[in-house]
Biotite code that builds the C-alpha atoms (Angstrom):
import biotite.structure as struc

atoms = struc.array([
    struc.Atom([-60.028, 74.640, -8.063], chain_id="A", res_id=1, res_name="MET", atom_name="CA", element="C"),
    struc.Atom([-58.158, 77.280, -10.153], chain_id="A", res_id=2, res_name="PRO", atom_name="CA", element="C"),
    struc.Atom([-56.135, 76.100, -13.149], chain_id="A", res_id=3, res_name="ALA", atom_name="CA", element="C"),
    struc.Atom([-52.389, 76.340, -12.559], chain_id="A", res_id=4, res_name="LEU", atom_name="CA", element="C"),
    struc.Atom([-50.444, 78.218, -15.168], chain_id="A", res_id=5, res_name="LYS", atom_name="CA", element="C"),
    struc.Atom([-46.787, 77.449, -15.701], chain_id="A", res_id=6, res_name="SER", atom_name="CA", element="C"),
    struc.Atom([-44.737, 77.903, -12.542], chain_id="A", res_id=7, res_name="VAL", atom_name="CA", element="C"),
    struc.Atom([-42.619, 80.269, -14.632], chain_id="A", res_id=8, res_name="LYS", atom_name="CA", element="C"),
    struc.Atom([-45.530, 82.738, -14.759], chain_id="A", res_id=9, res_name="ASN", atom_name="CA", element="C"),
    struc.Atom([-45.344, 83.161, -10.994], chain_id="A", res_id=10, res_name="TYR", atom_name="CA", element="C"),
    struc.Atom([-41.618, 83.907, -11.053], chain_id="A", res_id=11, res_name="LEU", atom_name="CA", element="C"),
    struc.Atom([-42.078, 87.072, -13.092], chain_id="A", res_id=12, res_name="GLY", atom_name="CA", element="C"),
    struc.Atom([-39.702, 88.124, -15.847], chain_id="A", res_id=13, res_name="GLU", atom_name="CA", element="C"),
    struc.Atom([-36.642, 85.886, -16.184], chain_id="A", res_id=14, res_name="ILE", atom_name="CA", element="C"),
    struc.Atom([-33.710, 88.263, -16.627], chain_id="A", res_id=15, res_name="VAL", atom_name="CA", element="C"),
    struc.Atom([-30.687, 87.363, -18.802], chain_id="A", res_id=16, res_name="PRO", atom_name="CA", element="C"),
    struc.Atom([-28.192, 85.329, -16.718], chain_id="A", res_id=17, res_name="ALA", atom_name="CA", element="C"),
    struc.Atom([-30.907, 84.808, -14.116], chain_id="A", res_id=18, res_name="GLY", atom_name="CA", element="C"),
    struc.Atom([-30.461, 82.005, -11.585], chain_id="A", res_id=19, res_name="ILE", atom_name="CA", element="C"),
    struc.Atom([-33.354, 79.926, -10.261], chain_id="A", res_id=20, res_name="LEU", atom_name="CA", element="C"),
    struc.Atom([-32.695, 77.774, -7.201], chain_id="A", res_id=21, res_name="LEU", atom_name="CA", element="C"),
    struc.Atom([-35.089, 74.808, -7.147], chain_id="A", res_id=22, res_name="LEU", atom_name="CA", element="C"),
    struc.Atom([-34.740, 73.435, -3.627], chain_id="A", res_id=23, res_name="SER", atom_name="CA", element="C"),
    struc.Atom([-36.561, 70.259, -2.580], chain_id="A", res_id=24, res_name="HIS", atom_name="CA", element="C"),
    struc.Atom([-36.459, 68.052, 0.491], chain_id="A", res_id=25, res_name="ASN", atom_name="CA", element="C"),
    struc.Atom([-35.693, 64.338, 0.417], chain_id="A", res_id=26, res_name="GLN", atom_name="CA", element="C"),
    struc.Atom([-39.333, 63.262, -0.003], chain_id="A", res_id=27, res_name="TYR", atom_name="CA", element="C"),
    struc.Atom([-40.331, 65.876, -2.562], chain_id="A", res_id=28, res_name="SER", atom_name="CA", element="C"),
    struc.Atom([-40.977, 65.423, -6.273], chain_id="A", res_id=29, res_name="LEU", atom_name="CA", element="C"),
    struc.Atom([-40.335, 69.122, -6.825], chain_id="A", res_id=30, res_name="GLY", atom_name="CA", element="C"),
    struc.Atom([-37.234, 68.425, -8.919], chain_id="A", res_id=31, res_name="TRP", atom_name="CA", element="C"),
    struc.Atom([-39.657, 67.572, -11.750], chain_id="A", res_id=32, res_name="ARG", atom_name="CA", element="C"),
    struc.Atom([-40.393, 71.284, -12.048], chain_id="A", res_id=33, res_name="ILE", atom_name="CA", element="C"),
    struc.Atom([-36.900, 71.714, -13.485], chain_id="A", res_id=34, res_name="GLY", atom_name="CA", element="C"),
    struc.Atom([-37.611, 69.241, -16.281], chain_id="A", res_id=35, res_name="ALA", atom_name="CA", element="C"),
    struc.Atom([-40.899, 70.951, -17.067], chain_id="A", res_id=36, res_name="ARG", atom_name="CA", element="C"),
    struc.Atom([-39.291, 74.403, -17.245], chain_id="A", res_id=37, res_name="LEU", atom_name="CA", element="C"),
    struc.Atom([-36.650, 73.136, -19.680], chain_id="A", res_id=38, res_name="VAL", atom_name="CA", element="C"),
    struc.Atom([-39.394, 71.570, -21.805], chain_id="A", res_id=39, res_name="LYS", atom_name="CA", element="C"),
    struc.Atom([-41.384, 74.819, -21.835], chain_id="A", res_id=40, res_name="GLU", atom_name="CA", element="C"),
    struc.Atom([-38.343, 76.838, -22.912], chain_id="A", res_id=41, res_name="GLU", atom_name="CA", element="C"),
    struc.Atom([-37.690, 74.421, -25.791], chain_id="A", res_id=42, res_name="ILE", atom_name="CA", element="C"),
    struc.Atom([-41.350, 74.586, -26.859], chain_id="A", res_id=43, res_name="GLU", atom_name="CA", element="C"),
    struc.Atom([-41.010, 78.391, -26.983], chain_id="A", res_id=44, res_name="ALA", atom_name="CA", element="C"),
    struc.Atom([-38.100, 78.072, -29.433], chain_id="A", res_id=45, res_name="GLY", atom_name="CA", element="C"),
    struc.Atom([-35.252, 78.023, -26.942], chain_id="A", res_id=46, res_name="GLY", atom_name="CA", element="C"),
    struc.Atom([-32.418, 75.582, -26.350], chain_id="A", res_id=47, res_name="PHE", atom_name="CA", element="C"),
    struc.Atom([-31.889, 73.390, -23.288], chain_id="A", res_id=48, res_name="GLY", atom_name="CA", element="C"),
    struc.Atom([-28.636, 72.352, -21.623], chain_id="A", res_id=49, res_name="ILE", atom_name="CA", element="C"),
    struc.Atom([-28.518, 69.821, -18.800], chain_id="A", res_id=50, res_name="ILE", atom_name="CA", element="C"),
    struc.Atom([-25.420, 69.314, -16.691], chain_id="A", res_id=51, res_name="THR", atom_name="CA", element="C"),
    struc.Atom([-25.649, 65.824, -15.217], chain_id="A", res_id=52, res_name="ASN", atom_name="CA", element="C"),
    struc.Atom([-23.530, 65.225, -12.124], chain_id="A", res_id=53, res_name="VAL", atom_name="CA", element="C"),
    struc.Atom([-26.027, 62.960, -10.390], chain_id="A", res_id=54, res_name="ALA", atom_name="CA", element="C"),
    struc.Atom([-26.750, 59.645, -12.112], chain_id="A", res_id=55, res_name="ILE", atom_name="CA", element="C"),
    struc.Atom([-25.889, 57.620, -15.244], chain_id="A", res_id=56, res_name="PRO", atom_name="CA", element="C"),
    struc.Atom([-27.299, 59.032, -18.488], chain_id="A", res_id=57, res_name="PHE", atom_name="CA", element="C"),
    struc.Atom([-29.896, 56.277, -18.965], chain_id="A", res_id=58, res_name="ARG", atom_name="CA", element="C"),
    struc.Atom([-31.450, 56.978, -15.578], chain_id="A", res_id=59, res_name="LYS", atom_name="CA", element="C"),
    struc.Atom([-31.283, 60.744, -16.139], chain_id="A", res_id=60, res_name="LEU", atom_name="CA", element="C"),
    struc.Atom([-33.404, 60.275, -19.278], chain_id="A", res_id=61, res_name="CYS", atom_name="CA", element="C"),
    struc.Atom([-35.938, 58.174, -17.368], chain_id="A", res_id=62, res_name="MET", atom_name="CA", element="C"),
    struc.Atom([-36.293, 60.707, -14.563], chain_id="A", res_id=63, res_name="ARG", atom_name="CA", element="C"),
    struc.Atom([-36.534, 63.763, -16.815], chain_id="A", res_id=64, res_name="MET", atom_name="CA", element="C"),
    struc.Atom([-39.357, 62.030, -18.713], chain_id="A", res_id=65, res_name="LYS", atom_name="CA", element="C"),
    struc.Atom([-41.347, 62.074, -15.469], chain_id="A", res_id=66, res_name="LEU", atom_name="CA", element="C"),
    struc.Atom([-41.313, 65.856, -15.806], chain_id="A", res_id=67, res_name="GLY", atom_name="CA", element="C"),
    struc.Atom([-42.321, 65.663, -19.468], chain_id="A", res_id=68, res_name="GLY", atom_name="CA", element="C"),
    struc.Atom([-38.857, 66.174, -20.987], chain_id="A", res_id=69, res_name="LEU", atom_name="CA", element="C"),
    struc.Atom([-37.701, 63.607, -23.558], chain_id="A", res_id=70, res_name="ASP", atom_name="CA", element="C"),
    struc.Atom([-33.932, 64.149, -23.580], chain_id="A", res_id=71, res_name="ILE", atom_name="CA", element="C"),
    struc.Atom([-33.133, 61.879, -26.524], chain_id="A", res_id=72, res_name="ILE", atom_name="CA", element="C"),
    struc.Atom([-35.953, 63.235, -28.692], chain_id="A", res_id=73, res_name="LYS", atom_name="CA", element="C"),
    struc.Atom([-35.025, 66.871, -28.064], chain_id="A", res_id=74, res_name="GLU", atom_name="CA", element="C"),
    struc.Atom([-31.298, 66.189, -28.309], chain_id="A", res_id=75, res_name="GLY", atom_name="CA", element="C"),
    struc.Atom([-31.616, 64.497, -31.689], chain_id="A", res_id=76, res_name="GLU", atom_name="CA", element="C"),
    struc.Atom([-33.876, 67.348, -32.869], chain_id="A", res_id=77, res_name="ALA", atom_name="CA", element="C"),
    struc.Atom([-31.135, 69.880, -32.100], chain_id="A", res_id=78, res_name="GLY", atom_name="CA", element="C"),
    struc.Atom([-32.957, 71.456, -29.159], chain_id="A", res_id=79, res_name="ASN", atom_name="CA", element="C"),
    struc.Atom([-30.915, 70.160, -26.236], chain_id="A", res_id=80, res_name="LEU", atom_name="CA", element="C"),
    struc.Atom([-27.417, 69.160, -25.138], chain_id="A", res_id=81, res_name="ALA", atom_name="CA", element="C"),
    struc.Atom([-26.177, 67.274, -22.085], chain_id="A", res_id=82, res_name="VAL", atom_name="CA", element="C"),
    struc.Atom([-22.866, 67.803, -20.321], chain_id="A", res_id=83, res_name="ILE", atom_name="CA", element="C"),
    struc.Atom([-22.347, 64.409, -18.722], chain_id="A", res_id=84, res_name="ASN", atom_name="CA", element="C"),
    struc.Atom([-20.002, 64.251, -15.735], chain_id="A", res_id=85, res_name="VAL", atom_name="CA", element="C"),
    struc.Atom([-19.726, 60.475, -15.897], chain_id="A", res_id=86, res_name="PHE", atom_name="CA", element="C"),
    struc.Atom([-17.280, 58.190, -17.633], chain_id="A", res_id=87, res_name="LYS", atom_name="CA", element="C"),
    struc.Atom([-19.713, 56.706, -20.149], chain_id="A", res_id=88, res_name="GLU", atom_name="CA", element="C"),
    struc.Atom([-19.452, 55.866, -23.840], chain_id="A", res_id=89, res_name="ASN", atom_name="CA", element="C"),
    struc.Atom([-22.695, 57.129, -25.354], chain_id="A", res_id=90, res_name="LEU", atom_name="CA", element="C"),
    struc.Atom([-23.787, 57.097, -29.024], chain_id="A", res_id=91, res_name="PRO", atom_name="CA", element="C"),
    struc.Atom([-25.227, 60.632, -29.033], chain_id="A", res_id=92, res_name="TYR", atom_name="CA", element="C"),
    struc.Atom([-23.537, 63.684, -30.531], chain_id="A", res_id=93, res_name="ASP", atom_name="CA", element="C"),
    struc.Atom([-25.562, 66.006, -28.284], chain_id="A", res_id=94, res_name="PHE", atom_name="CA", element="C"),
    struc.Atom([-23.885, 64.532, -25.174], chain_id="A", res_id=95, res_name="VAL", atom_name="CA", element="C"),
    struc.Atom([-20.615, 66.181, -24.157], chain_id="A", res_id=96, res_name="TYR", atom_name="CA", element="C"),
    struc.Atom([-18.689, 63.891, -21.829], chain_id="A", res_id=97, res_name="SER", atom_name="CA", element="C"),
    struc.Atom([-16.487, 65.392, -19.130], chain_id="A", res_id=98, res_name="VAL", atom_name="CA", element="C"),
    struc.Atom([-15.192, 61.936, -18.271], chain_id="A", res_id=99, res_name="GLY", atom_name="CA", element="C"),
    struc.Atom([-13.345, 60.834, -15.160], chain_id="A", res_id=100, res_name="ASP", atom_name="CA", element="C"),
    struc.Atom([-12.700, 63.899, -12.957], chain_id="A", res_id=101, res_name="VAL", atom_name="CA", element="C"),
    struc.Atom([-11.919, 64.799, -9.353], chain_id="A", res_id=102, res_name="ASP", atom_name="CA", element="C"),
    struc.Atom([-12.098, 68.010, -7.313], chain_id="A", res_id=103, res_name="ALA", atom_name="CA", element="C"),
    struc.Atom([-8.948, 69.346, -9.013], chain_id="A", res_id=104, res_name="ASN", atom_name="CA", element="C"),
    struc.Atom([-9.886, 68.579, -12.623], chain_id="A", res_id=105, res_name="THR", atom_name="CA", element="C"),
    struc.Atom([-13.669, 69.000, -12.646], chain_id="A", res_id=106, res_name="PHE", atom_name="CA", element="C"),
    struc.Atom([-13.916, 72.754, -13.257], chain_id="A", res_id=107, res_name="ILE", atom_name="CA", element="C"),
    struc.Atom([-11.332, 72.982, -16.101], chain_id="A", res_id=108, res_name="PRO", atom_name="CA", element="C"),
    struc.Atom([-12.865, 70.025, -17.955], chain_id="A", res_id=109, res_name="LYS", atom_name="CA", element="C"),
    struc.Atom([-16.399, 71.237, -17.325], chain_id="A", res_id=110, res_name="TYR", atom_name="CA", element="C"),
    struc.Atom([-15.623, 74.739, -18.595], chain_id="A", res_id=111, res_name="VAL", atom_name="CA", element="C"),
    struc.Atom([-13.934, 73.240, -21.661], chain_id="A", res_id=112, res_name="GLU", atom_name="CA", element="C"),
    struc.Atom([-17.087, 71.264, -22.498], chain_id="A", res_id=113, res_name="ALA", atom_name="CA", element="C"),
    struc.Atom([-19.290, 74.324, -21.923], chain_id="A", res_id=114, res_name="HIS", atom_name="CA", element="C"),
    struc.Atom([-17.221, 76.489, -24.277], chain_id="A", res_id=115, res_name="LYS", atom_name="CA", element="C"),
    struc.Atom([-17.916, 74.154, -27.205], chain_id="A", res_id=116, res_name="LYS", atom_name="CA", element="C"),
    struc.Atom([-21.670, 74.635, -27.060], chain_id="A", res_id=117, res_name="LEU", atom_name="CA", element="C"),
    struc.Atom([-22.301, 78.211, -28.292], chain_id="A", res_id=118, res_name="PRO", atom_name="CA", element="C"),
    struc.Atom([-20.511, 77.764, -31.603], chain_id="A", res_id=119, res_name="GLN", atom_name="CA", element="C"),
    struc.Atom([-21.398, 74.121, -32.256], chain_id="A", res_id=120, res_name="GLU", atom_name="CA", element="C"),
    struc.Atom([-25.068, 74.617, -31.386], chain_id="A", res_id=121, res_name="ARG", atom_name="CA", element="C"),
    struc.Atom([-25.589, 78.174, -32.677], chain_id="A", res_id=122, res_name="GLY", atom_name="CA", element="C"),
    struc.Atom([-26.695, 79.554, -29.325], chain_id="A", res_id=123, res_name="LEU", atom_name="CA", element="C"),
    struc.Atom([-26.036, 83.258, -29.962], chain_id="A", res_id=124, res_name="LYS", atom_name="CA", element="C"),
    struc.Atom([-29.502, 83.654, -31.466], chain_id="A", res_id=125, res_name="ASN", atom_name="CA", element="C"),
    struc.Atom([-31.458, 81.350, -29.144], chain_id="A", res_id=126, res_name="ARG", atom_name="CA", element="C"),
    struc.Atom([-32.613, 81.776, -25.576], chain_id="A", res_id=127, res_name="ARG", atom_name="CA", element="C"),
    struc.Atom([-30.941, 79.080, -23.498], chain_id="A", res_id=128, res_name="VAL", atom_name="CA", element="C"),
    struc.Atom([-32.017, 77.428, -20.255], chain_id="A", res_id=129, res_name="VAL", atom_name="CA", element="C"),
    struc.Atom([-29.414, 75.413, -18.368], chain_id="A", res_id=130, res_name="HIS", atom_name="CA", element="C"),
    struc.Atom([-30.431, 72.927, -15.663], chain_id="A", res_id=131, res_name="ALA", atom_name="CA", element="C"),
    struc.Atom([-27.765, 71.729, -13.224], chain_id="A", res_id=132, res_name="PHE", atom_name="CA", element="C"),
    struc.Atom([-28.597, 68.235, -11.926], chain_id="A", res_id=133, res_name="VAL", atom_name="CA", element="C"),
    struc.Atom([-27.800, 68.463, -9.031], chain_id="A", res_id=134, res_name="THR", atom_name="CA", element="C"),
    struc.Atom([-26.054, 70.814, -6.598], chain_id="A", res_id=135, res_name="LEU", atom_name="CA", element="C"),
    struc.Atom([-26.280, 68.216, -3.848], chain_id="A", res_id=136, res_name="SER", atom_name="CA", element="C"),
    struc.Atom([-24.367, 65.596, -5.831], chain_id="A", res_id=137, res_name="THR", atom_name="CA", element="C"),
    struc.Atom([-21.868, 68.255, -6.930], chain_id="A", res_id=138, res_name="LEU", atom_name="CA", element="C"),
    struc.Atom([-21.193, 68.917, -3.242], chain_id="A", res_id=139, res_name="TYR", atom_name="CA", element="C"),
    struc.Atom([-21.009, 65.210, -2.392], chain_id="A", res_id=140, res_name="GLU", atom_name="CA", element="C"),
    struc.Atom([-18.606, 64.405, -5.253], chain_id="A", res_id=141, res_name="ARG", atom_name="CA", element="C"),
    struc.Atom([-16.331, 67.452, -5.292], chain_id="A", res_id=142, res_name="PHE", atom_name="CA", element="C"),
    struc.Atom([-16.821, 69.388, -2.055], chain_id="A", res_id=143, res_name="GLY", atom_name="CA", element="C"),
    struc.Atom([-17.733, 72.888, -0.922], chain_id="A", res_id=144, res_name="GLU", atom_name="CA", element="C"),
    struc.Atom([-14.700, 74.727, -2.299], chain_id="A", res_id=145, res_name="GLU", atom_name="CA", element="C"),
    struc.Atom([-15.287, 73.446, -5.844], chain_id="A", res_id=146, res_name="THR", atom_name="CA", element="C"),
    struc.Atom([-18.974, 74.299, -5.598], chain_id="A", res_id=147, res_name="MET", atom_name="CA", element="C"),
    struc.Atom([-18.355, 77.881, -4.472], chain_id="A", res_id=148, res_name="ARG", atom_name="CA", element="C"),
    struc.Atom([-15.607, 78.403, -7.045], chain_id="A", res_id=149, res_name="GLN", atom_name="CA", element="C"),
    struc.Atom([-17.823, 77.143, -9.868], chain_id="A", res_id=150, res_name="LEU", atom_name="CA", element="C"),
    struc.Atom([-20.764, 79.404, -9.104], chain_id="A", res_id=151, res_name="PHE", atom_name="CA", element="C"),
    struc.Atom([-18.762, 82.516, -8.269], chain_id="A", res_id=152, res_name="MET", atom_name="CA", element="C"),
    struc.Atom([-17.193, 82.007, -11.691], chain_id="A", res_id=153, res_name="GLY", atom_name="CA", element="C"),
    struc.Atom([-20.688, 81.622, -13.148], chain_id="A", res_id=154, res_name="ARG", atom_name="CA", element="C"),
    struc.Atom([-21.703, 85.028, -11.758], chain_id="A", res_id=155, res_name="LEU", atom_name="CA", element="C"),
    struc.Atom([-18.728, 86.796, -13.359], chain_id="A", res_id=156, res_name="HIS", atom_name="CA", element="C"),
    struc.Atom([-18.767, 84.944, -16.689], chain_id="A", res_id=157, res_name="VAL", atom_name="CA", element="C"),
    struc.Atom([-22.540, 85.314, -16.921], chain_id="A", res_id=158, res_name="GLY", atom_name="CA", element="C"),
    struc.Atom([-22.290, 89.103, -16.992], chain_id="A", res_id=159, res_name="GLU", atom_name="CA", element="C"),
    struc.Atom([-19.667, 88.998, -19.733], chain_id="A", res_id=160, res_name="ARG", atom_name="CA", element="C"),
    struc.Atom([-21.835, 86.686, -21.841], chain_id="A", res_id=161, res_name="LEU", atom_name="CA", element="C"),
    struc.Atom([-24.850, 88.977, -21.455], chain_id="A", res_id=162, res_name="VAL", atom_name="CA", element="C"),
    struc.Atom([-22.648, 91.845, -22.623], chain_id="A", res_id=163, res_name="GLY", atom_name="CA", element="C"),
    struc.Atom([-21.815, 89.820, -25.735], chain_id="A", res_id=164, res_name="ARG", atom_name="CA", element="C"),
    struc.Atom([-25.498, 89.345, -26.546], chain_id="A", res_id=165, res_name="GLY", atom_name="CA", element="C"),
    struc.Atom([-26.236, 85.892, -25.100], chain_id="A", res_id=166, res_name="PHE", atom_name="CA", element="C"),
    struc.Atom([-29.606, 85.327, -23.424], chain_id="A", res_id=167, res_name="ASN", atom_name="CA", element="C"),
    struc.Atom([-29.691, 82.460, -20.943], chain_id="A", res_id=168, res_name="PHE", atom_name="CA", element="C"),
    struc.Atom([-30.743, 81.447, -17.449], chain_id="A", res_id=169, res_name="TRP", atom_name="CA", element="C"),
    struc.Atom([-29.942, 78.641, -15.025], chain_id="A", res_id=170, res_name="ASP", atom_name="CA", element="C"),
    struc.Atom([-31.997, 76.211, -12.960], chain_id="A", res_id=171, res_name="ILE", atom_name="CA", element="C"),
    struc.Atom([-30.000, 74.838, -10.037], chain_id="A", res_id=172, res_name="LEU", atom_name="CA", element="C"),
    struc.Atom([-31.650, 71.746, -8.541], chain_id="A", res_id=173, res_name="ILE", atom_name="CA", element="C"),
    struc.Atom([-30.708, 70.798, -4.988], chain_id="A", res_id=174, res_name="VAL", atom_name="CA", element="C"),
    struc.Atom([-31.834, 68.325, -2.339], chain_id="A", res_id=175, res_name="ASN", atom_name="CA", element="C"),
    struc.Atom([-31.382, 70.651, 0.621], chain_id="A", res_id=176, res_name="ARG", atom_name="CA", element="C"),
    struc.Atom([-31.430, 67.755, 3.101], chain_id="A", res_id=177, res_name="ASP", atom_name="CA", element="C"),
    struc.Atom([-28.061, 66.560, 1.796], chain_id="A", res_id=178, res_name="SER", atom_name="CA", element="C"),
    struc.Atom([-26.009, 69.779, 1.908], chain_id="A", res_id=179, res_name="ILE", atom_name="CA", element="C"),
    struc.Atom([-24.974, 71.955, 4.880], chain_id="A", res_id=180, res_name="PRO", atom_name="CA", element="C"),
    struc.Atom([-27.365, 74.753, 5.824], chain_id="A", res_id=181, res_name="LYS", atom_name="CA", element="C"),
    struc.Atom([-24.768, 77.479, 5.263], chain_id="A", res_id=182, res_name="ASN", atom_name="CA", element="C"),
    struc.Atom([-24.192, 76.382, 1.653], chain_id="A", res_id=183, res_name="ILE", atom_name="CA", element="C"),
    struc.Atom([-27.935, 76.324, 1.006], chain_id="A", res_id=184, res_name="HIS", atom_name="CA", element="C"),
    struc.Atom([-28.234, 79.835, 2.461], chain_id="A", res_id=185, res_name="SER", atom_name="CA", element="C"),
    struc.Atom([-25.410, 81.020, 0.204], chain_id="A", res_id=186, res_name="TRP", atom_name="CA", element="C"),
    struc.Atom([-27.104, 79.547, -2.877], chain_id="A", res_id=187, res_name="MET", atom_name="CA", element="C"),
    struc.Atom([-30.324, 81.374, -1.960], chain_id="A", res_id=188, res_name="ILE", atom_name="CA", element="C"),
    struc.Atom([-28.374, 84.630, -1.661], chain_id="A", res_id=189, res_name="SER", atom_name="CA", element="C"),
    struc.Atom([-26.826, 84.392, -5.154], chain_id="A", res_id=190, res_name="ILE", atom_name="CA", element="C"),
    struc.Atom([-30.064, 83.240, -6.808], chain_id="A", res_id=191, res_name="SER", atom_name="CA", element="C"),
    struc.Atom([-32.524, 85.649, -8.406], chain_id="A", res_id=192, res_name="ASP", atom_name="CA", element="C"),
    struc.Atom([-35.459, 83.253, -8.075], chain_id="A", res_id=193, res_name="TYR", atom_name="CA", element="C"),
    struc.Atom([-36.171, 80.587, -5.459], chain_id="A", res_id=194, res_name="VAL", atom_name="CA", element="C"),
    struc.Atom([-38.696, 77.756, -5.423], chain_id="A", res_id=195, res_name="ILE", atom_name="CA", element="C"),
    struc.Atom([-38.796, 75.549, -2.331], chain_id="A", res_id=196, res_name="MET", atom_name="CA", element="C"),
    struc.Atom([-40.766, 72.305, -2.316], chain_id="A", res_id=197, res_name="THR", atom_name="CA", element="C"),
    struc.Atom([-41.469, 69.930, 0.548], chain_id="A", res_id=198, res_name="GLN", atom_name="CA", element="C"),
    struc.Atom([-43.019, 66.486, 0.546], chain_id="A", res_id=199, res_name="GLY", atom_name="CA", element="C"),
    struc.Atom([-44.696, 65.412, 3.787], chain_id="A", res_id=200, res_name="ILE", atom_name="CA", element="C"),
    struc.Atom([-46.125, 61.950, 4.503], chain_id="A", res_id=201, res_name="LEU", atom_name="CA", element="C"),
    struc.Atom([-49.118, 62.291, 6.810], chain_id="A", res_id=202, res_name="LYS", atom_name="CA", element="C"),
    struc.Atom([-51.361, 59.627, 8.326], chain_id="A", res_id=203, res_name="GLU", atom_name="CA", element="C"),
    struc.Atom([-53.749, 59.393, 5.388], chain_id="A", res_id=204, res_name="ASN", atom_name="CA", element="C"),
    struc.Atom([-52.174, 61.419, 2.563], chain_id="A", res_id=205, res_name="GLU", atom_name="CA", element="C"),
    struc.Atom([-48.975, 62.652, 0.947], chain_id="A", res_id=206, res_name="PHE", atom_name="CA", element="C"),
    struc.Atom([-48.750, 66.438, 0.796], chain_id="A", res_id=207, res_name="VAL", atom_name="CA", element="C"),
    struc.Atom([-46.433, 68.423, -1.459], chain_id="A", res_id=208, res_name="GLU", atom_name="CA", element="C"),
    struc.Atom([-45.980, 72.127, -0.700], chain_id="A", res_id=209, res_name="ASP", atom_name="CA", element="C"),
    struc.Atom([-44.540, 74.303, -3.486], chain_id="A", res_id=210, res_name="ILE", atom_name="CA", element="C"),
    struc.Atom([-43.457, 77.783, -2.384], chain_id="A", res_id=211, res_name="ALA", atom_name="CA", element="C"),
    struc.Atom([-42.277, 80.399, -4.883], chain_id="A", res_id=212, res_name="ILE", atom_name="CA", element="C"),
    struc.Atom([-40.496, 82.718, -2.480], chain_id="A", res_id=213, res_name="ILE", atom_name="CA", element="C"),
    struc.Atom([-38.103, 84.925, -4.436], chain_id="A", res_id=214, res_name="LYS", atom_name="CA", element="C"),
    struc.Atom([-38.165, 86.892, -7.687], chain_id="A", res_id=215, res_name="GLY", atom_name="CA", element="C"),
    struc.Atom([-36.761, 90.152, -9.031], chain_id="A", res_id=216, res_name="VAL", atom_name="CA", element="C"),
    struc.Atom([-39.786, 91.682, -10.800], chain_id="A", res_id=217, res_name="SER", atom_name="CA", element="C"),
    struc.Atom([-41.360, 94.738, -9.171], chain_id="A", res_id=218, res_name="GLU", atom_name="CA", element="C"),
    struc.Atom([-44.728, 92.989, -9.075], chain_id="A", res_id=219, res_name="ASP", atom_name="CA", element="C"),
    struc.Atom([-43.410, 89.677, -7.694], chain_id="A", res_id=220, res_name="PHE", atom_name="CA", element="C"),
    struc.Atom([-45.514, 88.167, -4.922], chain_id="A", res_id=221, res_name="LYS", atom_name="CA", element="C"),
    struc.Atom([-44.641, 84.994, -3.000], chain_id="A", res_id=222, res_name="PRO", atom_name="CA", element="C"),
    struc.Atom([-47.038, 82.155, -3.816], chain_id="A", res_id=223, res_name="THR", atom_name="CA", element="C"),
    struc.Atom([-47.635, 78.767, -2.205], chain_id="A", res_id=224, res_name="VAL", atom_name="CA", element="C"),
    struc.Atom([-49.316, 75.801, -3.878], chain_id="A", res_id=225, res_name="PHE", atom_name="CA", element="C"),
    struc.Atom([-50.226, 72.447, -2.378], chain_id="A", res_id=226, res_name="GLN", atom_name="CA", element="C"),
    struc.Atom([-50.723, 69.031, -3.962], chain_id="A", res_id=227, res_name="ILE", atom_name="CA", element="C"),
    struc.Atom([-52.447, 66.285, -1.976], chain_id="A", res_id=228, res_name="LYS", atom_name="CA", element="C"),
    struc.Atom([-52.343, 62.582, -2.812], chain_id="A", res_id=229, res_name="THR", atom_name="CA", element="C"),
    struc.Atom([-54.943, 60.792, -0.659], chain_id="A", res_id=230, res_name="PRO", atom_name="CA", element="C"),
    struc.Atom([-54.314, 57.307, 0.653], chain_id="A", res_id=231, res_name="SER", atom_name="CA", element="C"),
    struc.Atom([-55.965, 54.243, -0.903], chain_id="A", res_id=232, res_name="THR", atom_name="CA", element="C"),
    struc.Atom([-57.261, 51.719, 1.614], chain_id="A", res_id=233, res_name="LEU", atom_name="CA", element="C"),
    struc.Atom([-56.570, 48.107, 0.561], chain_id="A", res_id=234, res_name="ILE", atom_name="CA", element="C"),
    struc.Atom([-56.475, 44.714, 2.323], chain_id="A", res_id=235, res_name="PRO", atom_name="CA", element="C"),
    struc.Atom([-53.139, 43.911, 3.978], chain_id="A", res_id=236, res_name="ALA", atom_name="CA", element="C"),
    struc.Atom([-52.733, 40.645, 2.047], chain_id="A", res_id=237, res_name="GLU", atom_name="CA", element="C"),
    struc.Atom([-52.335, 42.627, -1.192], chain_id="A", res_id=238, res_name="ARG", atom_name="CA", element="C"),
    struc.Atom([-49.147, 44.180, 0.167], chain_id="A", res_id=239, res_name="ILE", atom_name="CA", element="C"),
    struc.Atom([-47.585, 41.624, 2.530], chain_id="A", res_id=240, res_name="TYR", atom_name="CA", element="C"),
])
């Protein structure tokens, strides 16, 4: 069995302001790839930003650890910041709280929090990876119009930031089973890189397919990996 390099190696060169769509189905553990990519960028000297729209901060930390990313450790070391779209009082200076928002107030407050980061964290001279957790909960909480407005703005602002010398890229994590197909198709169209993962429960094993299907390098080639977790046969009385 060949050794798997970082998934990032199969994407090709990550261009400044590049967008990676990490799309998983409801049974997949593919979202962990996002945590691993943030960890790898930090280990290479970069800075990580996580926008959390999905779950309370404590649970976000627990889940990101499953992908190898220790949010509190890296945050306290000055390598990571979290924009938290929850009304929580947290004792960490690397957490920027957006607070209580709705579809009308989310974008202005979110942009305000984002603008603080470059100067406060000295990001002009560091490569930055930003993971958005998750597009599906963004859609569920604030709707399609807010989602489209946010990411069309991201495309325009991203080009201006590159022109000013910033080097960054985004990982957009989405459970595609919980958003309309047309929105998912639109997100694929605006993304430079796409990874699709699918978890399938079969009769005697759990299979995870990981397909790297889009990149912008001239030598990019689609690649598919598969992880199999075989079943363990045990007596029924140990379960029921």
